[in-house]
Residue frames as qw, qx, qy, qz and C-alpha x, y, z in Angstrom:
[[0.451, -0.677, -0.442, -0.379, 2.94, -27.53, -24.83],
 [0.019, -0.530, 0.462, -0.711, 3.38, -25.48, -21.63],
 [0.464, -0.263, -0.831, 0.159, 2.70, -27.97, -18.76],
 [0.154, -0.259, -0.539, 0.786, 2.31, -25.38, -16.03],
 [0.295, 0.092, -0.134, -0.942, -0.05, -23.09, -18.04],
 [0.547, -0.128, -0.687, -0.461, -2.24, -26.09, -18.90],
 [0.427, -0.265, -0.807, 0.311, -2.31, -27.52, -15.35],
 [0.036, -0.249, -0.405, 0.879, -3.19, -24.13, -13.81],
 [0.434, 0.023, -0.272, -0.859, -5.92, -23.31, -16.30],
 [0.561, -0.172, -0.770, -0.250, -7.37, -26.79, -15.77],
 [0.336, -0.228, -0.706, 0.581, -7.23, -26.36, -11.96],
 [0.015, -0.390, -0.350, 0.851, -8.78, -22.88, -11.81],
 [0.341, 0.637, 0.655, 0.221, -10.77, -22.65, -15.07],
 [0.030, -0.940, -0.046, 0.337, -9.19, -19.23, -15.46],
 [0.711, 0.657, -0.089, 0.233, -7.03, -18.00, -18.34],
 [0.658, -0.544, 0.196, 0.483, -3.14, -17.97, -17.80],
 [0.495, 0.865, -0.084, -0.009, -1.16, -15.52, -19.94],
 [0.835, -0.102, 0.118, 0.528, 2.40, -16.09, -20.95],
 [0.448, 0.059, 0.113, 0.885, 4.87, -13.13, -21.04],
 [0.069, -0.863, -0.475, -0.155, 2.23, -10.59, -19.93],
 [0.335, 0.456, -0.142, 0.812, 3.55, -7.05, -19.74],
 [0.357, -0.521, -0.607, 0.482, 3.42, -5.73, -16.23],
 [0.081, -0.022, 0.018, 0.996, 3.23, -2.14, -17.48],
 [0.354, -0.373, -0.565, -0.645, -0.44, -2.84, -18.09],
 [0.672, -0.496, -0.550, -0.022, -1.00, -3.68, -14.43],
 [0.520, -0.334, -0.341, 0.708, 0.98, -1.01, -12.49],
 [0.050, 0.928, 0.294, -0.224, 0.09, 2.66, -11.73],
 [0.285, -0.671, 0.376, 0.572, 3.59, 3.70, -12.98],
 [0.774, 0.586, 0.063, -0.229, 2.95, 2.00, -16.26],
 [0.276, 0.686, -0.673, -0.028, 6.38, 0.46, -16.32],
 [0.653, -0.291, 0.676, -0.180, 7.67, -3.13, -15.98],
 [0.276, 0.323, -0.801, -0.422, 8.71, -6.03, -18.29],
 [0.727, -0.115, -0.438, -0.516, 6.79, -9.26, -18.70],
 [0.603, -0.351, 0.601, -0.389, 5.73, -11.74, -16.21],
 [0.042, -0.172, 0.958, 0.224, 6.49, -15.46, -17.11],
 [0.193, -0.446, -0.841, -0.238, 2.89, -16.27, -16.27],
 [0.167, -0.047, 0.267, -0.948, -0.04, -14.10, -15.24],
 [0.260, -0.434, -0.838, -0.204, -3.43, -14.91, -13.96],
 [0.262, -0.289, 0.175, -0.904, -6.35, -12.95, -12.38],
 [0.292, -0.264, -0.916, 0.077, -8.41, -14.59, -9.69],
 [0.325, -0.435, -0.068, -0.837, -11.78, -13.54, -8.17],
 [0.797, -0.510, -0.075, -0.315, -12.28, -15.99, -5.23],
 [0.413, -0.696, 0.577, -0.113, -10.27, -17.47, -2.45],
 [0.900, -0.016, 0.435, 0.009, -10.32, -20.92, -3.83],
 [0.737, 0.642, 0.038, 0.209, -8.76, -19.91, -7.05],
 [0.032, -0.880, 0.416, -0.227, -6.19, -17.78, -5.23],
 [0.618, -0.503, 0.594, -0.109, -5.12, -20.72, -3.07],
 [0.901, 0.246, 0.353, 0.050, -5.22, -23.18, -5.94],
 [0.491, 0.843, -0.138, 0.171, -3.04, -20.92, -8.04],
 [0.190, -0.811, 0.511, -0.214, -0.50, -20.56, -5.33],
 [0.790, -0.255, 0.549, -0.097, -0.46, -24.31, -4.55],
 [0.880, 0.410, 0.216, 0.103, -0.08, -25.42, -8.16],
 [0.374, 0.841, -0.304, 0.246, 2.87, -23.04, -8.66],
 [0.386, -0.695, 0.572, -0.203, 4.62, -24.08, -5.48],
 [0.872, -0.074, 0.480, -0.066, 4.23, -27.76, -6.33],
 [0.824, 0.477, 0.155, 0.264, 5.96, -27.18, -9.59],
 [0.656, -0.315, 0.008, 0.685, 8.73, -25.03, -8.06],
 [0.245, 0.612, 0.315, 0.683, 7.48, -21.76, -9.68],
 [0.161, -0.178, -0.388, 0.890, 7.85, -18.49, -7.67],
 [0.053, -0.711, -0.676, -0.184, 4.75, -16.55, -6.90],
 [0.103, -0.064, -0.178, 0.976, 4.01, -12.86, -6.62],
 [0.020, 0.673, 0.738, -0.049, 0.58, -11.67, -5.62],
 [0.146, 0.154, 0.139, 0.967, -0.33, -8.32, -7.09],
 [0.113, 0.583, 0.629, -0.502, -3.03, -6.06, -5.72],
 [0.352, 0.875, 0.269, -0.194, -3.95, -2.77, -7.55],
 [0.733, 0.390, 0.128, 0.542, -0.38, -2.23, -8.80],
 [0.061, -0.931, 0.113, -0.341, 0.36, 0.87, -6.68],
 [0.537, -0.749, 0.376, -0.101, 3.41, 1.28, -4.49],
 [0.836, -0.148, 0.453, 0.272, 5.57, -1.02, -6.59],
 [0.269, 0.782, -0.428, -0.365, 8.25, -0.70, -9.22],
 [0.930, 0.111, 0.347, 0.045, 8.62, -3.68, -11.62],
 [0.383, -0.489, 0.529, 0.579, 11.94, -4.18, -13.32],
 [0.443, 0.580, -0.325, -0.602, 12.32, -3.76, -17.02],
 [0.226, 0.261, -0.921, -0.180, 13.29, -7.43, -17.38],
 [0.694, -0.236, -0.414, -0.539, 9.95, -8.47, -15.73],
 [0.577, -0.415, 0.535, -0.456, 9.02, -10.96, -13.13],
 [0.357, 0.219, -0.898, -0.134, 10.04, -14.64, -13.06],
 [0.057, 0.169, 0.916, -0.360, 7.33, -17.04, -12.14],
 [0.110, -0.594, -0.744, -0.286, 3.67, -16.58, -11.68],
 [0.097, -0.063, 0.208, -0.971, 1.94, -13.21, -10.99],
 [0.134, -0.548, -0.825, -0.028, -1.56, -13.65, -9.44],
 [0.144, -0.314, -0.038, -0.938, -3.66, -10.50, -9.75],
 [0.096, -0.282, -0.850, 0.435, -5.87, -10.58, -6.60],
 [0.292, -0.253, -0.308, -0.870, -9.40, -9.56, -7.39],
 [0.410, -0.372, -0.829, 0.081, -10.88, -11.40, -4.39],
 [0.110, -0.252, 0.144, -0.951, -13.26, -8.76, -3.05],
 [0.500, -0.542, -0.633, -0.235, -15.86, -9.15, -0.28],
 [0.082, -0.344, 0.423, -0.834, -16.96, -7.19, 2.77],
 [0.586, -0.428, -0.660, -0.196, -18.96, -8.82, 5.56],
 [0.294, -0.567, 0.336, -0.692, -20.19, -7.20, 8.74],
 [0.468, 0.010, -0.871, 0.150, -19.85, -9.94, 11.47],
 [0.494, -0.654, -0.573, -0.001, -21.64, -8.22, 14.22],
 [0.163, -0.902, 0.092, -0.389, -21.39, -5.58, 16.97],
 [0.811, -0.102, -0.346, 0.462, -18.44, -5.42, 19.20],
 [0.306, -0.888, -0.063, 0.337, -16.97, -2.86, 21.76],
 [0.547, 0.740, -0.062, 0.387, -14.70, -0.35, 20.04],
 [0.557, -0.756, 0.133, 0.316, -11.24, 0.36, 21.46],
 [0.536, 0.816, -0.196, 0.097, -8.88, 2.10, 19.21],
 [0.889, -0.202, -0.023, 0.411, -5.30, 0.70, 19.39],
 [0.318, 0.856, -0.139, 0.383, -3.65, 4.17, 19.11],
 [0.288, -0.818, 0.467, -0.173, -0.22, 4.75, 20.72],
 [0.859, -0.228, 0.451, 0.080, 1.03, 1.17, 20.00],
 [0.735, 0.619, 0.020, 0.278, 2.76, 2.07, 16.69],
 [0.727, -0.384, -0.047, 0.567, 6.38, 2.63, 17.50],
 [0.346, -0.054, 0.209, 0.913, 6.83, 5.49, 15.14],
 [0.097, 0.809, 0.572, 0.093, 3.61, 7.46, 15.20],
 [0.352, 0.394, 0.039, 0.848, 4.23, 10.91, 14.02],
 [0.144, -0.520, -0.448, 0.713, 3.79, 13.91, 16.37],
 [0.280, 0.575, 0.506, 0.579, 1.40, 15.67, 13.96],
 [0.184, -0.932, -0.285, 0.130, 0.79, 18.52, 16.34],
 [0.399, -0.674, 0.296, 0.547, 4.46, 19.49, 15.71],
 [0.480, -0.017, 0.655, 0.583, 4.89, 18.38, 12.15],
 [0.402, 0.562, -0.046, -0.722, 3.95, 20.71, 9.17],
 [0.625, 0.187, 0.738, 0.170, 2.69, 18.56, 6.32],
 [0.031, 0.026, 0.570, 0.821, 2.41, 19.11, 2.51],
 [0.441, -0.427, -0.497, -0.613, -1.25, 18.33, 3.15],
 [0.043, -0.144, 0.674, -0.723, -2.37, 19.17, 6.65],
 [0.443, -0.421, -0.719, -0.331, -5.44, 17.53, 8.31],
 [0.229, -0.051, -0.622, 0.747, -5.09, 19.38, 11.54],
 [0.355, 0.006, 0.111, -0.928, -8.33, 21.34, 11.10],
 [0.713, -0.054, -0.512, -0.476, -10.20, 18.13, 10.24],
 [0.404, 0.128, -0.858, 0.290, -8.87, 16.01, 13.13],
 [0.574, -0.434, 0.235, -0.654, -11.01, 14.74, 15.88],
 [0.026, -0.168, 0.968, -0.185, -11.21, 11.69, 18.17],
 [0.609, -0.208, -0.526, -0.556, -14.13, 9.29, 17.85],
 [0.153, -0.237, 0.734, -0.618, -15.03, 8.94, 21.47],
 [0.794, -0.088, -0.138, -0.586, -17.50, 6.08, 21.10],
 [0.413, -0.348, 0.820, -0.190, -17.64, 2.56, 22.61],
 [0.802, 0.290, 0.460, -0.247, -19.87, 0.91, 20.27],
 [0.099, 0.557, -0.641, -0.519, -18.30, -0.69, 17.14],
 [0.922, 0.240, 0.112, -0.282, -18.61, -3.48, 14.58],
 [0.509, -0.409, 0.694, 0.303, -16.50, -6.23, 13.47],
 [0.664, 0.654, -0.079, -0.353, -15.95, -6.43, 9.73],
 [0.664, -0.217, 0.587, 0.410, -14.10, -8.99, 7.64],
 [0.460, 0.794, -0.163, -0.362, -12.68, -7.87, 4.32],
 [0.915, 0.153, 0.243, 0.284, -11.04, -10.03, 1.66],
 [0.510, -0.482, 0.245, 0.670, -7.50, -9.01, 0.70],
 [0.355, 0.224, 0.566, 0.710, -8.38, -8.03, -2.98],
 [0.008, 0.848, 0.529, -0.039, -10.98, -5.52, -2.00],
 [0.332, 0.549, 0.017, 0.767, -10.18, -1.99, -3.06],
 [0.265, -0.265, -0.487, 0.789, -9.57, 0.38, -0.09],
 [0.178, 0.018, -0.097, -0.979, -11.61, 3.05, -1.74],
 [0.543, -0.279, -0.646, -0.458, -14.60, 0.57, -2.00],
 [0.493, -0.325, -0.713, 0.377, -14.29, -0.32, 1.60],
 [0.104, -0.144, -0.264, 0.948, -14.29, 3.28, 2.64],
 [0.378, -0.128, -0.345, -0.849, -17.47, 4.05, 0.59],
 [0.575, -0.286, -0.730, -0.234, -19.23, 1.02, 1.78],
 [0.436, -0.313, -0.649, 0.539, -18.52, 1.54, 5.48],
 [0.041, -0.131, -0.184, 0.973, -19.08, 5.22, 5.69],
 [0.374, -0.144, -0.432, -0.808, -22.28, 5.08, 3.73],
 [0.661, -0.367, -0.625, -0.195, -23.57, 2.64, 6.41],
 [0.458, -0.816, 0.070, -0.347, -22.58, 4.65, 9.42],
 [0.894, -0.282, 0.002, 0.348, -19.38, 2.69, 10.02],
 [0.137, 0.968, -0.190, 0.084, -16.73, 5.26, 10.56],
 [0.747, -0.518, 0.315, 0.271, -12.94, 5.27, 11.04],
 [0.679, 0.123, 0.470, 0.551, -11.58, 4.97, 7.54],
 [0.268, 0.933, 0.239, 0.013, -12.38, 8.54, 6.55],
 [0.270, -0.820, 0.374, 0.339, -8.70, 9.47, 7.21],
 [0.564, -0.180, 0.697, 0.403, -7.66, 7.09, 4.50],
 [0.571, 0.719, 0.378, -0.120, -9.69, 8.56, 1.71],
 [0.380, 0.877, -0.256, -0.143, -7.78, 9.11, -1.50],
 [0.286, -0.518, 0.799, 0.108, -5.25, 6.29, -0.82],
 [0.747, 0.303, -0.426, -0.412, -5.20, 3.82, -3.65],
 [0.169, 0.340, -0.917, 0.123, -4.58, 0.07, -3.29],
 [0.703, -0.250, -0.586, -0.316, -6.21, -3.00, -1.90],
 [0.694, -0.652, 0.127, -0.279, -6.77, -4.27, 1.71],
 [0.948, -0.066, -0.037, 0.310, -3.92, -6.77, 1.37],
 [0.498, 0.471, -0.138, 0.715, -1.52, -3.94, 0.53],
 [0.312, -0.750, 0.076, -0.579, -2.94, -1.80, 3.33],
 [0.865, -0.499, 0.052, -0.032, -2.25, -4.57, 5.86],
 [0.848, 0.213, -0.070, 0.481, 1.27, -5.55, 4.28],
 [0.396, 0.454, -0.110, 0.791, 2.42, -1.99, 4.54],
 [0.326, -0.607, -0.525, 0.500, 0.38, -0.80, 7.61],
 [0.242, 0.537, 0.274, 0.760, -0.54, 2.32, 5.63],
 [0.205, -0.424, -0.462, 0.751, -1.11, 5.66, 7.37],
 [0.080, 0.640, 0.444, 0.622, -3.68, 8.39, 6.78],
 [0.318, -0.856, 0.077, -0.401, -3.51, 11.65, 8.70],
 [0.036, -0.551, 0.754, -0.356, -2.05, 10.38, 11.99],
 [0.856, -0.098, 0.350, -0.368, -3.87, 7.03, 11.87],
 [0.001, 0.358, -0.907, -0.220, -2.54, 3.63, 10.89],
 [0.694, -0.008, -0.521, -0.497, -4.48, 0.88, 9.24],
 [0.502, 0.020, -0.816, 0.285, -3.28, -1.38, 12.07],
 [0.213, -0.127, 0.464, -0.850, -5.09, 0.82, 14.61],
 [0.716, 0.016, 0.039, -0.697, -8.36, -0.96, 13.45],
 [0.623, 0.213, -0.725, -0.203, -7.08, -4.45, 12.85],
 [0.757, -0.429, 0.318, -0.377, -8.14, -7.34, 14.97],
 [0.699, -0.214, 0.661, 0.171, -6.65, -10.26, 13.07],
 [0.434, 0.593, -0.452, -0.506, -5.37, -11.29, 9.68],
 [0.888, 0.038, 0.458, -0.034, -5.88, -14.65, 7.94],
 [0.206, 0.721, -0.570, -0.336, -3.23, -16.02, 5.59],
 [0.991, 0.116, -0.049, -0.035, -1.95, -19.11, 3.78],
 [0.371, -0.737, 0.537, 0.176, 1.42, -20.41, 4.69],
 [0.221, 0.541, -0.730, -0.355, 3.88, -22.47, 2.74],
 [0.161, 0.020, 0.984, -0.071, 2.10, -25.72, 3.66],
 [0.236, -0.252, -0.581, -0.737, -1.06, -24.32, 2.11],
 [0.325, -0.479, -0.774, 0.258, -2.76, -24.07, 5.46],
 [0.062, -0.716, -0.221, -0.659, -4.95, -21.26, 6.34],
 [0.503, -0.304, -0.531, 0.611, -3.97, -19.49, 9.65],
 [0.124, -0.892, -0.237, -0.364, -4.95, -16.44, 11.56],
 [0.461, 0.075, -0.371, 0.803, -2.69, -13.95, 13.48],
 [0.236, -0.847, -0.446, 0.167, -4.09, -11.69, 16.17],
 [0.122, 0.967, -0.030, 0.221, -3.18, -8.00, 16.32],
 [0.572, -0.756, 0.309, 0.076, -0.58, -8.61, 18.91],
 [0.748, -0.177, 0.529, 0.360, 1.47, -10.84, 16.59],
 [0.609, 0.731, 0.277, 0.133, 1.30, -8.68, 13.47],
 [0.582, -0.301, 0.108, 0.748, 4.47, -6.67, 14.40],
 [0.299, 0.834, 0.365, 0.284, 2.89, -3.50, 13.12],
 [0.443, -0.443, 0.009, 0.780, 5.25, -0.51, 12.67],
 [0.273, 0.752, -0.089, -0.594, 5.49, 2.64, 10.43],
 [0.606, 0.563, -0.398, -0.396, 5.06, 1.34, 6.93],
 [0.256, 0.365, -0.894, 0.050, 5.74, -2.25, 8.06],
 [0.819, -0.219, 0.151, -0.509, 4.14, -5.47, 9.19],
 [0.704, -0.250, 0.664, 0.008, 4.82, -9.21, 9.98],
 [0.802, 0.440, 0.402, -0.034, 4.13, -10.03, 6.32],
 [0.385, 0.870, -0.296, -0.085, 7.01, -8.09, 4.85],
 [0.153, -0.618, 0.771, -0.029, 9.57, -10.62, 6.16],
 [0.475, -0.011, 0.880, -0.008, 8.03, -13.85, 4.74],
 [0.123, 0.040, -0.713, -0.689, 6.11, -15.20, 1.70],
 [0.150, 0.401, 0.859, -0.280, 2.77, -15.71, 3.30],
 [0.051, -0.335, -0.517, -0.786, -0.22, -14.64, 1.29],
 [0.221, 0.167, 0.435, -0.857, -2.76, -12.41, 3.02],
 [0.028, -0.378, -0.866, -0.327, -6.43, -13.69, 2.47],
 [0.247, -0.754, -0.438, -0.422, -8.48, -11.47, 4.67],
 [0.203, 0.208, -0.453, 0.842, -8.52, -9.06, 7.55],
 [0.325, -0.742, -0.586, -0.021, -10.97, -8.58, 10.49],
 [0.206, 0.307, -0.166, 0.914, -11.19, -5.02, 11.59],
 [0.192, -0.670, -0.625, 0.352, -13.09, -3.16, 14.43],
 [0.112, 0.388, 0.180, 0.897, -14.60, 0.15, 13.44],
 [0.075, 0.275, 0.567, -0.772, -16.54, 2.62, 15.50],
 [0.070, 0.674, 0.676, 0.290, -20.18, 3.49, 14.93],
 [0.288, -0.324, -0.209, 0.877, -19.42, 7.12, 15.03],
 [0.273, 0.687, 0.222, -0.635, -20.76, 10.32, 13.56],
 [0.636, 0.412, 0.584, 0.292, -21.69, 9.43, 10.00],
 [0.281, 0.937, 0.183, 0.094, -22.25, 13.02, 8.83],
 [0.237, -0.887, 0.354, 0.176, -18.88, 14.33, 10.28],
 [0.659, -0.244, 0.634, 0.322, -16.97, 11.33, 8.98],
 [0.575, 0.616, 0.476, 0.252, -18.45, 11.75, 5.37],
 [0.112, 0.993, 0.028, -0.010, -17.51, 15.41, 5.53],
 [0.450, -0.687, 0.507, 0.263, -13.94, 14.66, 6.53],
 [0.693, 0.062, 0.643, 0.320, -13.63, 12.09, 3.80],
 [0.480, 0.789, 0.348, 0.163, -14.93, 14.47, 1.08],
 [0.095, -0.977, 0.175, 0.080, -12.63, 17.29, 2.26],
 [0.605, -0.464, 0.587, 0.273, -9.59, 14.97, 2.49],
 [0.676, 0.373, 0.563, 0.295, -10.31, 13.74, -1.04],
 [0.250, 0.953, 0.153, 0.078, -10.59, 17.35, -2.25],
 [0.274, -0.865, 0.382, 0.178, -7.20, 18.33, -0.74],
 [0.590, -0.275, 0.692, 0.313, -5.56, 15.22, -2.34],
 [0.679, 0.658, 0.311, -0.094, -7.04, 15.81, -5.78],
 [0.316, 0.895, -0.305, -0.079, -3.83, 17.74, -6.85],
 [0.575, -0.501, 0.630, 0.150, -1.55, 14.85, -6.10],
 [0.247, 0.434, -0.724, -0.476, 0.19, 13.28, -9.08],
 [0.880, 0.090, 0.179, -0.431, -1.81, 10.32, -10.61],
 [0.878, 0.401, -0.261, 0.018, 0.65, 8.62, -12.90],
 [0.037, 0.641, -0.673, 0.368, 2.95, 7.53, -10.04],
 [0.584, -0.110, -0.798, 0.095, 3.46, 4.67, -7.67],
 [0.554, -0.778, -0.291, -0.057, 2.54, 6.88, -4.68],
 [0.271, -0.919, 0.285, -0.033, 4.95, 8.37, -2.20],
 [0.693, 0.525, -0.461, 0.181, 8.60, 7.42, -3.02],
 [0.394, 0.275, -0.655, 0.583, 10.26, 7.85, 0.36],
 [0.515, -0.617, -0.556, 0.212, 9.33, 7.53, 4.10],
 [0.077, -0.925, 0.043, -0.369, 9.28, 10.82, 5.96],
 [0.338, 0.389, -0.642, 0.567, 12.08, 11.60, 8.39],
 [0.507, -0.505, -0.676, 0.175, 11.53, 10.83, 11.95],
 [0.249, -0.945, -0.153, -0.147, 10.81, 13.58, 14.44],
 [0.686, -0.600, 0.184, 0.369, 14.15, 13.05, 16.05],
 [0.635, 0.152, 0.366, 0.663, 15.96, 13.41, 12.64],
 [0.151, 0.809, 0.338, 0.457, 14.09, 16.52, 11.75],
 [0.427, -0.901, -0.076, 0.002, 14.74, 18.13, 14.99],
 [0.763, -0.346, 0.227, 0.496, 18.37, 17.16, 14.99],
 [0.472, 0.268, 0.421, 0.727, 18.77, 18.86, 11.52],
 [0.009, 0.442, 0.220, -0.870, 16.72, 21.88, 12.66],
 [0.058, -0.178, -0.723, -0.665, 14.10, 21.28, 9.96],
 [0.429, 0.068, 0.241, -0.868, 10.58, 22.77, 10.24],
 [0.839, 0.220, -0.067, -0.493, 9.15, 19.84, 8.42],
 [0.432, -0.380, 0.813, 0.088, 9.99, 16.13, 8.42],
 [0.805, 0.470, 0.271, -0.239, 8.23, 15.33, 5.13],
 [0.666, -0.070, 0.525, 0.524, 10.39, 13.71, 2.46],
 [0.392, 0.737, 0.421, 0.355, 8.74, 15.93, -0.14],
 [0.173, -0.983, 0.034, 0.047, 9.80, 19.06, 1.85],
 [0.616, -0.522, 0.434, 0.400, 13.45, 17.76, 2.06],
 [0.619, 0.280, 0.559, 0.476, 13.62, 16.84, -1.70],
 [0.239, 0.845, 0.364, 0.310, 12.07, 20.23, -2.73],
 [0.155, -0.977, 0.061, -0.130, 13.33, 22.91, -0.24],
 [0.611, -0.656, 0.383, 0.223, 16.51, 21.35, 1.08],
 [0.670, -0.062, 0.602, 0.430, 17.89, 19.40, -1.90],
 [0.242, 0.616, -0.183, -0.727, 16.34, 21.55, -4.65],
 [0.208, -0.090, 0.906, 0.357, 15.44, 18.53, -6.75],
 [0.514, 0.512, 0.553, -0.410, 11.81, 19.19, -7.59],
 [0.577, 0.730, -0.033, -0.365, 11.28, 18.73, -11.32],
 [0.200, -0.587, 0.741, 0.257, 14.43, 16.81, -11.84],
 [0.886, 0.348, -0.035, -0.305, 14.19, 14.29, -14.83],
 [0.287, -0.393, 0.839, 0.243, 16.00, 11.10, -15.70],
 [0.086, 0.211, 0.899, 0.374, 14.77, 9.69, -19.05],
 [0.346, -0.447, -0.461, -0.684, 11.01, 9.91, -18.89],
 [0.562, -0.563, -0.553, 0.248, 10.84, 9.72, -15.05],
 [0.100, 0.568, -0.110, 0.809, 10.50, 13.03, -13.16],
 [0.198, -0.319, -0.644, 0.666, 10.22, 14.28, -9.58],
 [0.007, 0.755, 0.634, 0.167, 6.76, 15.82, -9.52],
 [0.162, 0.384, -0.002, 0.909, 6.38, 19.56, -9.70],
 [0.539, -0.573, -0.272, -0.555, 3.27, 19.24, -7.59],
 [0.759, -0.584, 0.205, -0.202, 4.73, 17.14, -4.84],
 [0.222, 0.717, -0.660, -0.006, 8.46, 16.26, -4.57],
 [0.467, -0.276, 0.818, -0.191, 7.85, 12.87, -2.91],
 [0.803, 0.384, 0.421, -0.174, 6.21, 11.55, -6.03],
 [0.163, -0.352, 0.670, 0.633, 7.96, 10.37, -9.18],
 [0.670, 0.521, 0.263, -0.459, 5.74, 10.64, -12.21],
 [0.561, -0.030, 0.723, 0.403, 6.11, 8.65, -15.40],
 [0.358, 0.514, -0.290, -0.724, 6.09, 9.95, -19.04],
 [0.832, 0.341, -0.084, -0.429, 5.11, 7.89, -22.07],
 [0.773, 0.433, -0.456, 0.079, 8.33, 6.14, -22.51],
 [0.353, -0.714, 0.515, -0.316, 9.50, 5.65, -19.01],
 [0.740, 0.166, -0.647, 0.082, 11.63, 2.73, -18.01],
 [0.769, -0.610, -0.186, 0.039, 12.04, 1.22, -14.57],
 [0.716, -0.014, -0.097, 0.692, 15.78, 1.98, -14.80],
 [0.108, 0.555, 0.058, 0.823, 14.98, 5.66, -15.11],
 [0.586, -0.697, -0.145, -0.387, 12.92, 5.60, -11.88],
 [0.873, -0.354, -0.162, 0.294, 15.52, 3.60, -10.02],
 [0.549, 0.304, -0.046, 0.777, 18.25, 6.08, -11.18],
 [0.157, -0.678, -0.089, -0.713, 16.14, 9.03, -10.07],
 [0.762, -0.611, -0.174, -0.124, 15.65, 7.40, -6.64],
 [0.829, -0.114, -0.101, 0.539, 19.35, 6.82, -6.28],
 [0.302, 0.505, 0.006, 0.808, 20.20, 10.43, -7.18],
 [0.438, -0.717, -0.070, -0.538, 17.80, 11.72, -4.46],
 [0.861, -0.492, -0.102, 0.076, 19.10, 9.32, -1.81],
 [0.747, 0.099, -0.094, 0.651, 22.77, 10.08, -2.59],
 [0.129, 0.585, -0.010, 0.800, 22.26, 13.81, -2.48],
 [0.619, -0.686, -0.116, -0.364, 20.28, 13.60, 0.69],
 [0.906, -0.300, -0.118, 0.276, 23.00, 11.48, 2.27],
 [0.573, 0.305, -0.051, 0.759, 25.77, 13.87, 1.08],
 [0.022, -0.575, 0.004, -0.818, 24.03, 16.98, 2.39],
 [0.598, -0.572, 0.066, -0.558, 22.14, 15.82, 5.49],
 [0.054, -0.381, 0.877, -0.289, 23.87, 12.56, 6.48],
 [0.612, 0.116, 0.643, -0.446, 20.65, 10.73, 6.12],
 [0.081, 0.046, -0.844, -0.529, 19.64, 8.10, 3.41],
 [0.602, 0.059, 0.090, -0.791, 15.96, 8.44, 2.68],
 [0.380, 0.042, 0.921, -0.077, 14.12, 5.04, 3.00],
 [0.264, 0.050, -0.613, -0.743, 12.38, 3.95, -0.12],
 [0.580, 0.108, 0.502, -0.632, 8.63, 3.36, 0.27],
 [0.725, 0.426, -0.276, -0.464, 8.21, 1.93, -3.18],
 [0.794, -0.212, 0.570, 0.003, 8.61, -1.94, -3.37],
 [0.269, 0.537, -0.681, -0.418, 10.96, -3.24, -6.16],
 [0.824, 0.049, 0.540, -0.162, 9.75, -6.42, -7.77],
 [0.849, 0.511, 0.125, 0.038, 11.32, -8.50, -10.47],
 [0.760, -0.115, 0.222, 0.600, 14.50, -8.16, -12.43],
 [0.094, 0.939, 0.014, -0.330, 16.09, -4.82, -13.33]]
């Protein structure tokens, strides 16, 4: 009898699966088995699952929507908790003050040419009235965008078309157009290794380009409080729909963007007209369409790796290394991987 499986099922009244294939739970459709897998739909079960595993010395990985990750072919040791804890609560009105300019590597989009440009859509929401919203970490970003915009709460229109959950958006400080998710954050609640719920203010989140405080520790994000403007609903909805339309051609069977873009300084030093990783991979390195096994650099956008029916994580990893090695040889720069590797390869 499996003691951990029985104990966890008894504590949470939720099924626990043994040797669950992670290929069923990631957007790339790759990944070997997790030792244990459970899906939770409330904070109590999330915390109980984490505590139960920790008390028995079992490692924990919390999974969101399965985007932006590459799970190894040998799978994940320990417990994978699928976070389906979803809730949105408007806490009340609050003055709005966008924290723009505080991200250390905000791109100069007036100079940069992008694969998908939002220059003609861009505008500043010059409003002082806002609302404070708390969102649980398993909430889908797309659901939050739809719910806020439909109720006249604006700000997230720039993130339309980005997959994932709020937990992932905080963890990676995602960016849409020239906005960062952290621009709207007020605080984040999490559980620490002592199973205590704590809250960090915006100032302590160490928000950077594709980075946050949570990437350097094992703390589990529970919820985020965000301040959004009560802006022009009609204009925000129009931007959201147009941005979705422009992104509709992006590859679907992928983990998302594979590499971070070059910095403005790097691009200018190399005399490149574009700092996008996709531009570099396609136009400078000539690798668009390259295949390794059943993994391929997308023909539509070279910063995406798409998966065929029999793809393996090792194929994706090999393709990533080929791109990085060639870029380093030709430009003297090693592209930074955006996809997070999880498990054993």
